[in-house]
C-alpha positions as CSV (number, residue, x, y, z in Angstrom):
1,M,17.5,4.9,-25.4
2,F,15.9,1.4,-26.1
3,G,15.2,0.6,-29.7
4,A,12.2,-1.4,-31.0
5,F,14.4,-4.4,-31.6
6,E,15.8,-4.4,-28.1
7,R,12.3,-4.0,-26.6
8,M,10.9,-6.8,-28.6
9,V,13.7,-9.2,-27.6
10,A,13.6,-8.2,-24.0
11,F,9.9,-8.7,-23.6
12,R,10.1,-12.0,-25.5
13,Y,12.7,-13.2,-23.0
14,L,10.3,-12.3,-20.1
15,R,7.5,-14.6,-21.6
16,A,8.0,-18.2,-20.5
17,R,8.2,-21.0,-23.1
18,K,8.3,-24.7,-22.6
19,G,11.5,-25.6,-20.7
20,E,12.0,-22.0,-19.5
21,R,9.3,-21.7,-16.9
22,F,11.7,-21.9,-13.9
23,V,13.4,-18.6,-14.9
24,S,10.0,-17.0,-15.4
25,V,8.9,-18.2,-11.9
26,I,11.9,-16.6,-10.4
27,A,11.2,-13.3,-12.2
28,I,7.6,-13.4,-10.9
29,F,8.9,-13.9,-7.3
30,S,11.3,-11.0,-7.8
31,L,8.4,-8.8,-9.0
32,V,6.2,-9.8,-6.0
33,G,9.1,-9.3,-3.6
34,I,9.7,-5.7,-4.9
35,A,6.0,-4.9,-4.8
36,L,5.6,-6.2,-1.2
37,G,8.7,-4.4,-0.1
38,V,7.7,-1.0,-1.5
39,A,4.1,-1.4,-0.3
40,T,5.2,-2.5,3.2
41,L,7.6,0.5,3.4
42,I,4.9,3.0,2.4
43,I,2.4,1.5,4.9
44,V,4.7,1.3,7.9
45,M,6.1,4.8,7.4
46,S,2.5,6.1,7.0
47,V,1.4,4.4,10.2
48,M,4.4,5.7,12.1
49,N,3.7,9.2,10.8
50,G,0.0,8.9,11.8
51,F,0.9,7.5,15.2
52,R,3.2,10.4,15.9
53,Q,0.8,13.0,14.6
54,E,-2.2,11.6,16.5
55,L,-0.3,11.4,19.7
56,L,1.1,15.0,19.2
57,T,-2.4,16.3,18.4
58,R,-4.0,14.7,21.4
59,I,-1.3,15.4,23.9
60,L,-0.9,19.0,22.9
61,G,-4.6,19.5,22.3
62,L,-5.4,18.6,25.9
63,N,-2.3,19.6,27.8
64,G,-1.2,22.8,26.0
65,H,2.0,23.7,24.3
66,L,3.7,25.1,27.3
67,G,3.0,25.5,31.0
68,V,3.8,28.4,33.4
69,H,4.7,27.3,36.9
70,S,5.8,29.0,40.1
71,M,9.5,28.9,40.5
72,Q,9.1,27.3,44.0
73,G,6.7,24.7,42.7
74,G,3.8,26.0,44.8
75,P,0.5,27.6,43.7
76,I,0.2,30.8,41.7
77,P,-2.0,33.3,43.6
78,D,-2.2,36.1,41.0
79,Y,-3.2,33.8,38.2
80,D,-5.9,36.1,36.6
81,A,-3.4,39.0,36.1
82,L,-0.8,36.6,35.0
83,T,-3.1,35.0,32.4
84,A,-4.0,38.4,31.0
85,R,-0.3,39.3,30.5
86,I,0.3,36.0,28.8
87,R,-2.6,36.4,26.5
88,A,-1.2,39.8,25.4
89,V,2.1,38.1,24.1
90,P,2.2,37.8,20.3
91,G,1.7,34.2,19.2
92,V,-0.4,33.1,22.2
93,V,-3.8,31.7,21.1
94,Q,-5.2,30.7,24.5
95,A,-4.1,30.7,28.2
96,A,-6.0,29.1,31.0
97,P,-5.3,28.7,34.7
98,I,-5.7,25.2,36.0
99,I,-5.4,23.1,39.2
100,E,-4.3,19.4,39.0
101,G,-4.3,16.7,41.5
102,Q,-4.3,12.9,41.8
103,V,-7.5,11.4,43.1
104,L,-9.2,8.1,43.7
105,V,-12.5,7.9,41.7
106,T,-15.3,5.8,43.1
107,G,-18.8,5.3,41.6
108,D,-22.2,4.9,43.3
109,R,-22.6,1.6,41.3
110,G,-19.2,0.2,42.6
111,G,-15.8,0.3,41.1
112,A,-12.8,2.5,41.9
113,G,-9.7,3.6,40.1
114,G,-7.0,6.3,40.0
115,G,-7.7,9.5,38.1
116,L,-6.3,13.0,37.4
117,A,-8.7,15.7,38.5
118,R,-8.2,19.0,36.6
119,G,-9.9,22.2,37.7
120,I,-10.5,24.6,34.9
121,K,-12.9,27.6,34.2
122,P,-16.0,26.5,32.3
123,D,-15.4,28.9,29.5
124,D,-11.8,27.7,29.1
125,L,-13.0,24.1,28.9
126,R,-15.6,25.0,26.2
127,A,-12.9,26.7,24.3
128,R,-10.7,23.6,24.4
129,A,-11.7,22.1,20.9
130,I,-10.4,18.6,21.5
131,V,-12.8,18.2,24.4
132,A,-15.7,20.4,23.2
133,S,-15.9,18.6,19.8
134,N,-15.7,15.1,21.3
135,I,-18.6,15.2,23.8
136,R,-20.4,11.8,23.5
137,A,-23.1,12.3,26.1
138,G,-24.5,15.2,28.1
139,R,-23.7,18.9,27.4
140,L,-20.8,21.2,28.3
141,D,-23.3,24.0,28.9
142,D,-24.2,22.2,32.1
143,F,-20.6,22.4,33.3
144,G,-20.3,25.2,35.8
145,P,-21.9,24.5,39.2
146,D,-19.5,23.5,41.9
147,D,-20.8,19.9,42.0
148,S,-20.6,19.4,38.2
149,I,-17.9,17.2,36.6
150,V,-16.9,15.9,33.1
151,I,-15.3,12.5,32.7
152,G,-14.0,10.3,29.9
153,T,-16.1,7.5,28.3
154,R,-13.7,4.7,29.3
155,L,-13.7,5.8,32.9
156,A,-17.5,5.9,32.8
157,A,-17.7,2.5,31.2
158,R,-15.3,1.0,33.7
159,M,-17.5,2.2,36.6
160,G,-20.9,1.8,34.8
161,L,-21.7,5.5,35.0
162,T,-23.7,7.7,32.7
163,V,-24.8,11.4,32.6
164,G,-26.6,12.3,35.8
165,D,-24.9,9.7,38.0
166,R,-22.7,10.8,40.9
167,I,-19.1,9.9,41.6
168,T,-16.9,10.5,44.6
169,L,-13.4,11.9,44.5
170,V,-11.0,10.9,47.3
171,S,-7.8,13.0,47.7
172,P,-4.7,11.4,49.2
173,Q,-4.0,14.8,50.8
174,G,-6.4,14.6,53.7
175,R,-7.0,17.0,56.6
176,A,-5.5,16.6,60.0
177,T,-7.8,15.8,62.9
178,V,-7.3,14.5,66.5
179,L,-7.9,11.0,65.1
180,G,-5.3,11.4,62.5
181,T,-5.3,12.4,58.8
182,I,-8.7,11.8,57.1
183,P,-8.8,11.8,53.3
184,R,-10.9,14.5,51.7
185,T,-14.0,13.2,49.9
186,R,-16.7,14.9,47.9
187,S,-19.5,13.8,45.6
188,Y,-20.0,15.3,42.1
189,R,-22.6,14.9,39.4
190,V,-21.6,13.8,35.9
191,V,-22.8,16.3,33.4
192,A,-21.0,15.2,30.2
193,L,-18.8,12.4,28.8
194,F,-15.9,13.0,26.4
195,E,-13.9,10.7,24.2
196,I,-10.7,12.1,22.8
197,G,-9.5,8.8,21.4
198,M,-6.5,8.4,23.6
199,H,-7.0,5.6,26.2
200,E,-4.9,7.2,28.9
201,Y,-7.0,10.4,28.8
202,D,-10.4,8.8,28.3
203,S,-9.9,6.6,31.3
204,T,-8.2,8.9,33.8
205,F,-9.0,12.6,33.2
206,V,-11.7,14.3,35.3
207,F,-12.6,18.0,34.7
208,M,-14.2,20.1,37.5
209,P,-14.8,23.9,37.7
210,L,-11.8,25.8,38.9
211,S,-13.6,27.2,41.9
212,S,-14.6,23.8,43.0
213,A,-11.0,22.5,42.6
214,Q,-9.7,25.4,44.6
215,T,-12.0,24.4,47.5
216,Y,-11.3,20.6,47.1
217,F,-7.5,20.9,46.9
218,Q,-7.4,23.7,49.5
219,V,-5.7,26.3,47.4
220,P,-8.1,29.2,47.6
221,D,-7.7,32.0,45.0
222,A,-4.7,30.2,43.4
223,A,-3.8,27.9,40.4
224,S,-1.2,25.3,40.1
225,Q,-0.1,26.3,36.6
226,I,-1.2,28.3,33.5
227,E,-1.6,26.3,30.3
228,V,-0.7,28.2,27.1
229,F,-1.6,27.4,23.5
230,V,0.5,29.0,20.7
231,S,-0.2,29.6,17.0
232,D,2.8,27.5,15.9
233,P,3.8,24.6,18.2
234,S,6.9,23.8,16.1
235,R,8.3,27.3,17.1
236,V,7.2,27.2,20.7
237,S,10.7,28.2,21.9
238,A,10.3,31.7,20.4
239,T,7.0,32.3,22.2
240,T,8.4,30.8,25.4
241,N,11.2,33.5,25.4
242,A,8.6,36.2,24.8
243,I,6.5,35.0,27.7
244,R,9.6,34.8,29.9
245,Q,10.5,38.4,29.1
246,A,6.9,39.5,29.8
247,L,6.7,37.7,33.2
248,G,10.2,37.9,34.5
249,A,12.6,35.0,34.3
250,N,13.3,34.9,38.1
251,N,9.6,34.5,39.1
252,Y,8.2,31.7,37.0
253,R,9.3,28.4,35.4
254,I,8.2,27.8,31.8
255,L,8.2,24.2,30.4
256,D,7.2,23.6,26.8
257,W,6.0,20.4,25.1
258,Q,9.3,19.7,23.4
259,S,11.2,19.6,26.7
260,L,8.5,17.6,28.5
261,N,8.0,15.0,25.7
262,S,11.4,15.0,24.0
263,S,12.3,11.4,25.1
264,F,9.0,10.0,24.1
265,F,8.9,11.5,20.6
266,G,12.6,10.9,20.2
267,A,11.9,7.2,20.8
268,V,9.1,7.3,18.2
269,Q,11.5,8.8,15.7
270,V,14.3,6.3,16.4
271,Q,11.7,3.4,15.9
272,R,10.6,5.0,12.6
273,N,14.2,5.1,11.3
274,V,14.9,1.5,12.4
275,M,11.7,0.3,10.7
276,F,12.7,2.1,7.5
277,L,16.1,0.4,7.5
278,I,14.7,-3.0,8.2
279,L,12.0,-2.8,5.5
280,T,14.5,-1.5,3.0
281,L,16.3,-4.9,3.4
282,I,13.2,-6.6,2.0
283,I,13.6,-4.6,-1.2
284,I,17.3,-5.4,-1.4
285,V,16.5,-9.1,-1.0
286,A,14.0,-8.9,-3.8
287,A,16.7,-7.2,-5.9
288,F,19.0,-10.1,-5.4
289,N,16.2,-12.3,-6.8
290,I,16.3,-10.2,-10.0
291,I,20.1,-10.7,-10.2
292,S,19.7,-14.5,-9.9
293,S,16.9,-14.7,-12.4
294,L,18.8,-12.6,-14.9
295,I,22.0,-14.6,-14.5
296,M,20.0,-17.8,-15.1
297,L,18.4,-16.1,-18.1
298,V,21.8,-15.1,-19.5
299,K,23.1,-18.6,-19.1
300,D,19.9,-20.1,-20.7
301,K,20.0,-17.6,-23.6
302,G,23.8,-18.0,-24.3
303,R,23.2,-19.4,-27.8
304,D,20.6,-16.7,-28.6
305,I,23.1,-14.1,-27.5
306,A,25.8,-15.6,-29.7
307,I,23.4,-15.6,-32.7
308,L,22.4,-11.9,-32.0
309,R,26.1,-10.9,-31.9
310,T,26.7,-12.9,-35.2
311,V,23.9,-11.1,-37.1
312,G,25.3,-7.7,-36.0
313,A,23.9,-6.9,-32.6
314,T,26.5,-4.8,-30.6
315,Q,27.6,-5.4,-27.0
316,G,25.6,-2.3,-26.1
317,A,22.5,-3.7,-27.7
318,V,22.8,-7.0,-25.8
319,M,23.4,-5.2,-22.6
320,R,20.3,-3.0,-23.1
321,I,18.2,-6.0,-23.8
322,F,18.9,-7.6,-20.5
323,L,18.8,-4.2,-18.7
324,L,15.3,-3.7,-20.1
325,A,14.3,-7.2,-19.1
326,G,15.4,-6.8,-15.5
327,A,14.3,-3.2,-15.2
328,S,10.8,-4.2,-16.4
329,V,10.5,-6.5,-13.4
330,G,11.7,-3.9,-11.0
331,V,9.7,-1.0,-12.3
332,T,6.5,-3.1,-12.6
333,G,7.0,-4.4,-9.1
334,T,7.6,-0.9,-7.7
335,L,4.5,0.6,-9.4
336,I,2.4,-2.3,-8.1
337,G,3.8,-1.8,-4.6
338,F,3.1,1.9,-4.8
339,G,-0.5,1.3,-5.7
340,L,-1.0,-1.4,-3.2
341,G,0.6,0.7,-0.4
342,M,-1.6,3.8,-1.2
343,V,-4.8,1.7,-1.3
344,F,-3.9,0.0,2.0
345,C,-3.1,3.4,3.7
346,V,-6.4,4.9,2.6
347,N,-8.5,1.9,3.9
348,I,-6.2,0.9,6.8
349,E,-8.9,1.3,9.5
350,R,-11.5,-0.7,7.5
351,I,-9.0,-3.4,6.8
352,R,-8.1,-3.6,10.5
353,Q,-11.8,-3.8,11.5
354,F,-12.3,-6.6,8.8
355,V,-9.3,-8.6,10.0
356,Q,-10.3,-8.1,13.6
357,Y,-13.8,-9.4,12.7
358,L,-12.5,-12.5,11.0
359,S,-10.0,-13.4,13.7
360,G,-12.1,-12.4,16.7
361,T,-9.1,-10.8,18.4
362,E,-8.2,-7.2,19.1
363,L,-5.4,-6.2,16.8
364,F,-4.8,-2.7,18.0
365,S,-5.3,-2.5,21.8
366,P,-5.8,1.1,23.0
367,E,-4.3,0.1,26.4
368,V,-1.0,-0.7,24.6
369,Y,-0.9,1.7,21.7
370,F,-2.7,4.6,23.5
371,L,-5.0,5.3,20.4
372,A,-8.4,3.9,19.7
373,Q,-7.9,3.7,15.9
374,L,-5.0,2.8,13.6
375,P,-3.8,6.1,12.0
376,A,-2.1,6.5,8.7
377,V,-0.7,9.8,7.4
378,V,1.0,9.5,3.9
379,D,4.0,11.8,3.6
380,P,4.9,12.4,0.0
381,M,8.6,12.4,0.8
382,D,8.3,8.9,2.3
383,V,6.5,7.7,-0.8
384,V,9.2,9.2,-3.0
385,Q,11.9,7.5,-0.9
386,A,10.1,4.1,-1.0
387,V,9.5,4.3,-4.8
388,G,13.0,5.6,-5.4
389,M,14.5,2.8,-3.3
390,G,12.6,0.2,-5.3
391,L,13.6,1.7,-8.7
392,V,17.3,2.2,-7.8
393,T,17.9,-1.2,-6.2
394,S,16.1,-3.0,-9.1
395,L,18.0,-1.1,-11.7
396,L,21.4,-1.7,-10.0
397,A,20.5,-5.4,-9.8
398,T,20.4,-5.6,-13.6
399,L,23.9,-4.1,-14.2
400,Y,26.1,-7.2,-13.5
401,P,23.9,-9.8,-15.4
402,S,23.6,-7.3,-18.4
403,W,27.3,-6.7,-18.4
404,R,28.0,-10.4,-18.3
405,A,25.6,-11.0,-21.2
406,A,27.3,-8.3,-23.3
407,R,30.7,-9.8,-22.6
408,T,29.6,-13.2,-23.9
409,D,32.0,-14.4,-26.7
410,P,29.8,-15.7,-29.5
411,V,32.6,-17.9,-31.0
412,V,33.1,-19.7,-27.7
413,M,29.4,-20.0,-27.1
414,L,28.6,-21.5,-30.5
415,R,31.6,-23.8,-30.3
416,N,30.4,-25.2,-26.9
417,E,26.9,-25.7,-28.4
């Protein structure tokens, strides 16, 4: 497509000579702009993908893919038989009866805060990989006695607790006496600390044995819901329909993760699309720099173009020369941006820690962003879109200046000289 003569002239025009440095500086800025635009687009899309995946993994890993509730909203008395029927449904990986309730958590060393107490069978908690694989202190094997409890590391740090200490749970649903309603309180021994990596869970969740929760929340031989994990969370609706048929649609209410978290993950997706649009404008602005640099180059090389046409160069050859000059800037900038973006994504957490160390400020607060680390998941399709955007915009930016150079009349140009 490009001959040796055209390549030689195009690359010669890209090298600055005395009196031509301003055009070369604009070309360099264009290259840097394209590179930064492509790199930023890859980095931001990867961080948004990682943010969504990490939230999805942690939310679903702890809360289950769907929950079976009583149609009236009350407790489920026959939870063992119900759980067995749910486990027999194809596609169900795990089903566990639980009891949930809001409590006030107080420590023996002072401090108090709100928490979510969750009663679960010890074997079911050990089978919950996101908890079992993230125990930071103590052992889950000690979880079983009625006074045992498992809490998050951030909750423990906030109250100055460690394994072996005791905490007191205060329920807002008290018992009625002649003196009025007295809140229920009970002391428990901390047997293990977990750290999932999501601030909300590590600072509020409290796990207790199901039998202990039944006694504490006064729901003997009952569960508040049954959490279900399926083999394919993306097709949870099919499993939901199968469970509904197995249990009877009129007796139980089934809520899956898509219906419960649709607004949250929808907002994340909208934010991702908006960021893609905004960052694409950076690449477009850099492409306009290519246009301006090529137009100035064409004007500066008007006499050279006239001489080339005089010695036999065709309009197509002149157009290809300037197309190659502009495309070289765009393609080089896109490739540099691709490499820079990939390196940044691979080392994003190390870079965050380094910048945080230099600045002395917390750049990624878990209280605001829910996660303890900055995630990045590179989607090949996003990378292709970013690189394609850089290549297409930079190539389109060369068309008008190249066409203008090819339309230059050598007679008029030499006469003006």
